C-alpha positions in Angstrom: 34.2 4.5 24.4 34.3 4.4 28.1 37.3 2.8 29.2 38.3 4.7 32.4 38.9 3.2 36.1 35.3 3.6 37.1 34.6 0.8 34.8 37.1 -1.4 36.5 35.8 -0.6 39.6 32.5 -1.9 38.6 33.6 -4.8 36.8 34.1 -6.2 40.3 30.9 -4.4 41.5 28.4 -6.8 43.7 24.9 -5.3 44.3 24.4 -5.4 47.7 21.8 -4.5 50.0 22.2 -1.4 51.9 20.2 -2.9 54.5 21.5 -6.4 55.4 24.4 -6.7 52.7 22.4 -9.4 50.9 22.7 -9.9 47.1 20.0 -7.4 45.0 18.4 -8.5 42.0 16.3 -6.5 39.5 12.5 -6.6 40.1 10.8 -5.4 36.9 7.5 -5.1 39.0 9.1 -2.6 41.1 11.6 -0.9 38.7 14.5 -1.3 41.2 17.0 -3.9 42.9 15.3 -6.0 45.8 17.1 -7.8 48.4 16.1 -11.6 47.7 16.5 -12.0 52.0 15.2 -8.9 53.4 13.0 -7.6 50.7 14.7 -3.7 50.5 14.7 -1.9 47.3 17.1 0.7 45.7 17.2 2.0 42.6 19.7 0.8 39.8 21.8 3.5 38.9 22.6 4.6 35.5 25.3 7.0 34.0 24.5 10.2 33.2 26.3 13.5 31.2 26.6 16.9 33.1 23.2 17.7 31.3 21.3 15.0 33.0 20.8 13.0 29.7 21.7 9.0 29.7 24.5 8.3 27.6 24.0 6.7 25.1 26.0 5.6 22.0 26.0 5.3 18.4 29.3 3.6 17.1 30.7 4.4 13.3 30.0 1.3 11.4 32.7 0.6 9.4 35.2 1.7 12.2 33.4 -1.1 14.6 33.9 -3.4 11.0 37.9 -3.1 11.5 37.8 -3.7 15.2 35.9 -3.4 18.6 38.6 -1.6 21.3 39.6 -3.9 23.6 37.8 -1.7 26.8 34.3 -2.2 24.8 34.3 -5.8 26.1 33.1 -7.2 29.1 30.1 -7.3 31.3 31.5 -5.3 33.9 30.2 -7.4 36.5 31.8 -11.3 36.8 29.7 -13.7 34.7 29.6 -17.3 34.1 29.0 -18.7 30.5 27.6 -22.0 29.6 26.8 -23.6 25.9 23.7 -25.3 25.2 25.0 -28.5 22.7 21.4 -29.2 21.2 20.5 -25.2 20.4 23.9 -23.6 20.5 23.0 -20.6 22.4 25.4 -19.4 25.0 23.7 -18.6 28.3 25.8 -15.9 30.9 24.7 -15.5 34.3 25.7 -14.7 37.6 28.1 -17.3 38.9 26.2 -18.5 41.9 23.7 -19.5 39.6 24.0 -22.7 38.6 23.3 -24.0 35.5 21.5 -27.6 35.1 18.8 -26.8 31.9 19.3 -25.0 28.8 16.8 -21.9 29.4 16.0 -21.7 25.9 15.4 -25.4 25.1 15.4 -27.4 28.2 18.9 -29.4 27.3 20.8 -30.8 29.9 23.6 -31.0 27.3 25.6 -27.8 29.0 29.1 -27.3 28.5 31.4 -24.3 30.0 32.1 -21.5 27.2 35.6 -19.9 27.4 35.7 -16.8 25.1 39.0 -16.4 23.8 38.2 -12.8 23.4 35.3 -10.9 25.7 32.3 -10.3 24.0 31.6 -6.7 22.9 30.0 -5.0 25.8 26.1 -3.6 25.4 25.7 -0.3 26.2 22.0 0.4 26.6 19.4 -1.8 27.4 15.5 -2.1 27.8 15.0 -3.3 31.6 12.7 -5.9 32.0 9.0 -4.1 32.6 6.6 -6.7 32.4 6.6 -9.0 36.0 6.5 -13.0 36.2 3.0 -12.9 37.1 2.0 -10.9 34.2 3.5 -13.2 32.0 1.7 -16.1 33.4 -1.8 -14.5 33.2 -0.7 -13.4 29.7 0.2 -17.0 28.4 -3.2 -18.6 30.1 -5.0 -16.2 27.8 -3.0 -16.9 24.9 -3.8 -20.5 24.9 -7.6 -20.0 26.2 -7.5 -18.4 22.6 -5.7 -21.4 20.9 -9.2 -23.2 19.8 -6.9 -26.5 18.4 -4.8 -26.6 21.2 -5.2 -30.3 23.3 -7.1 -29.6 26.2 -4.6 -31.3 28.0 -2.1 -28.5 26.9 -5.1 -25.9 27.8 -5.2 -27.1 31.4 -1.5 -27.1 32.5 -0.7 -23.7 30.5 2.7 -24.9 31.7 3.7 -21.7 33.0 5.7 -23.2 35.7 8.6 -23.4 33.5 8.6 -20.1 32.3 12.1 -17.8 31.8 12.9 -14.3 32.1 15.6 -13.6 30.0 17.7 -10.6 28.1 18.8 -11.5 24.4 21.0 -9.9 22.0 20.4 -7.5 19.0 22.2 -5.4 17.1 20.8 -1.8 15.5 21.9 0.4 12.4 21.5 3.9 11.5 22.4 5.2 7.7 21.4 8.0 6.1 20.5 7.0 2.5 20.4 8.6 -0.6 19.2 6.7 -4.0 18.8 7.3 -7.7 16.0 5.3 -9.6 15.4 4.7 -13.2 12.4 2.6 -14.7 10.3 2.3 -17.7 6.2 3.6 -16.4 3.4 2.2 -17.7 0.0 4.1 -18.7 -2.8 2.1 -19.4 -5.1 2.7 -21.9 -7.8 0.8 -24.1 -8.4 -0.1 -27.4 -11.7 -1.4 -29.0 -11.1 -5.2 -30.7 -13.3 -6.7 -33.1 -13.5 -10.5 -32.5 -15.6 -13.6 -33.3 -17.2 -15.6 -30.8 -17.7 -19.2 -30.3 -21.1 -19.2 -32.2 -19.1 -17.2 -34.9 -20.7 -13.8 -34.4 -18.6 -10.6 -34.7 -18.4 -8.8 -31.4 -16.6 -5.8 -29.8 -14.7 -5.6 -26.9 -12.2 -3.2 -24.9 -8.7 -4.6 -24.6 -6.2 -2.8 -22.4 -2.6 -1.6 -23.6 0.3 -0.3 -22.1 2.1 2.8 -23.1 5.8 3.1 -21.9 8.0 5.6 -21.4 11.4 6.8 -19.2 11.0 8.0 -15.9 13.4 8.9 -13.0 13.5 10.3 -9.9 15.8 10.8 -6.3 15.1 9.6 -2.5 16.5 10.6 0.2 15.9 8.4 3.9 16.9 7.6 7.2 16.9 4.4 9.1 16.8 4.4 12.4 17.8 1.8 14.4 16.6 -1.1 12.3 17.1 -4.1 14.6 18.8 -7.1 13.8 18.6 -10.1 16.4 21.9 -11.8 17.4 20.0 -14.9 19.5 20.4 -18.6 18.3 18.2 -19.2 20.9 14.8 -18.1 20.5 13.6 -18.7 16.9 13.5 -16.0 14.4 10.6 -15.4 13.3 9.5 -15.5 16.5 11.1 -12.2 17.6 9.6 -10.8 14.7 6.6 -11.6 15.5 6.8 -10.0 19.2 9.0 -6.7 17.7 9.2 -3.8 17.7 11.5 -3.2 21.0 11.0 0.4 21.6 14.9 1.6 21.2 14.0 5.2 21.9 13.4 4.2 25.4 16.8 2.5 26.0 18.8 2.9 29.1 22.4 3.0 29.5 23.7 -0.1 30.5 24.3 -0.6 34.0 25.3 -4.6 35.6 22.7 -4.1 38.1 19.8 -4.0 35.7 21.2 -8.1 34.7 21.4 -8.8 38.2 20.0 -12.5 38.9 18.8 -13.0 34.8 20.3 -14.8 32.3 21.8 -13.2 29.5 22.4 -14.8 25.6 25.4 -13.8 24.7 25.3 -13.0 20.6 26.7 -15.1 18.3 25.4 -13.4 14.8 28.6 -11.0 15.1 28.8 -7.6 13.7 29.7 -8.2 10.3 27.1 -10.5 9.8 24.7 -8.8 11.7 25.5 -5.8 9.2 25.3 -7.6 6.2 21.7 -8.5 7.1 20.8 -4.9 7.9 21.9 -3.9 3.9 20.1 -6.3 2.6 16.8 -5.1 4.4 17.5 -1.9 4.1 18.3 -2.3 0.3 15.2 -4.1 -0.3 13.2 -0.9 1.6 14.6 1.6 -0.3 14.0 -0.1 -3.6 10.1 -0.7 -2.4 10.2 3.0 -1.6 11.4 4.1 -5.4 8.9 1.9 -6.7 6.3 3.6 -4.9 7.7 7.0 -6.6 7.5 5.6 -10.0 4.4 7.4 -11.8 1.9 5.5 -13.9 0.2 2.1 -13.7 2.3 -0.2 -13.5 6.6 -0.1 -14.4 9.6 -2.0 -15.4 12.8 -2.3 -15.4 13.4 -0.4 -11.7 17.3 0.3 -11.6 18.5 2.0 -8.2 21.8 2.8 -7.5 22.0 4.0 -3.3 25.1 5.8 -1.4 25.0 5.0 2.3 26.2 7.6 4.7 26.6 8.3 8.5 26.4 4.8 9.2 26.5 4.0 13.0 25.3 0.7 15.3 24.7 0.0 18.7 25.1 -3.6 20.6 22.0 -3.6 22.9 19.9 -5.9 25.3 16.3 -6.4 25.0 14.1 -8.1 27.7 11.9 -11.6 26.9 10.0 -14.0 28.8 10.5 -17.8 27.2 8.2 -20.8 27.5 10.0 -24.0 26.2 8.2 -27.3 26.3 8.3 -30.6 24.9 4.6 -32.0 23.5 4.9 -35.7 22.4 8.2 -35.8 20.4 8.2 -31.8 19.3 9.6 -29.1 21.1 7.6 -25.9 21.0 8.7 -22.1 22.1 6.2 -19.3 23.2 7.9 -15.6 23.4 7.0 -12.8 25.4 8.3 -9.1 25.0 9.5 -8.2 28.4 9.0 -4.4 27.7 5.2 -4.3 25.6 3.9 -7.9 26.8 3.4 -8.9 22.9 3.0 -12.8 22.7 4.0 -15.4 19.7 4.0 -18.3 20.0 3.9 -22.2 18.3 1.8 -25.1 19.9 0.6 -28.6 19.0 -2.6 -29.3 17.4 -5.5 -31.8 18.1 -6.4 -33.7 15.2 -9.3 -34.7 16.7 -10.4 -31.0 17.1 -9.2 -30.6 13.3 -11.0 -33.3 12.1 -14.8 -32.3 14.0 -14.1 -28.5 12.8 -14.2 -30.3 9.0 -16.9 -31.8 9.5 -18.9 -29.2 10.9 -17.8 -26.8 8.0 -19.0 -30.0 5.5 -22.2 -30.1 6.8 -22.9 -26.8 7.1 -21.5 -26.4 3.3 -24.0 -28.8 2.7 -27.0 -27.8 4.1 -26.5 -24.5 2.4 -26.3 -26.1 -1.1 -29.5 -28.6 -0.3 -31.3 -25.5 0.6 -30.6 -23.8 -2.5 -31.6 -25.8 -4.8 -35.0 -26.5 -3.5 
């Protein structure tokens, strides 16, 4: 954990332009801080070790579950927080920005959010890499391939409401040793005599299973298992734009967030660790099942031993499009680092009905030709 006086100084740091003194903001296209007044660019600074490596810290999970030190909390820069009364997302942004609508659902029901204790500070992040122009083009292309979307939606593409955001994730590492036992099943066939519906005696091959005990061991390392900590983005959407390449994380610096809205985590470390353990247990069980010899198996029992459990709190970039169509709310999510896209959209019942009629017509024609 870094908790010395340098961090306290950075907490008050404003990212001023070296040319005109105006406020600089992170620009993903230029991968630098860019002054919004004169356009001057300056690189974001990251902490390096004496060997030139970035500091990406893995924390002991058991110690973290007991207590997160106070010097690991806070954003290292002045921030304002608001909570949406509709989707419950907590948005964090620069104090100069005025929050009028929720960036996640578009609701105006925003209230100031005061923390009883500052949030655990992310110590690494993926900088926003995909530019806004690239995102707008990607959304237009994506809508162009949604064949059942209403034409009106395709023409509009709704790219004017796209928002760039950083959202929270937890990552978990663990070394797992598993001992498993099961009954392996081996297929074999016996000839069986039977009478058919005409009373004639016939024979057939019947599959049988020979069961015998088996056992084995498995060692597996989980590296950066991702658990989203967002309330503002639908979990199934996030899973569809993963992975976020954690090998390319950079050490957290507040300059990367300058000018961007950040969602504060609301899924705490304990809940996320429980989710990660369930996912790891399921994967380990699947890996053990794949080791069981034979054609099939039953009564698989797995005993696991976890060691070297660590975690990180990270931020990842996304672009989010939230819009209402009729009485329904829809989200389109774009991975801000890889440009992977996923979303939901309204369906035109006219197009769906026409498609069904076309399929029925083609099927009817083929049946007619086949019966001639």
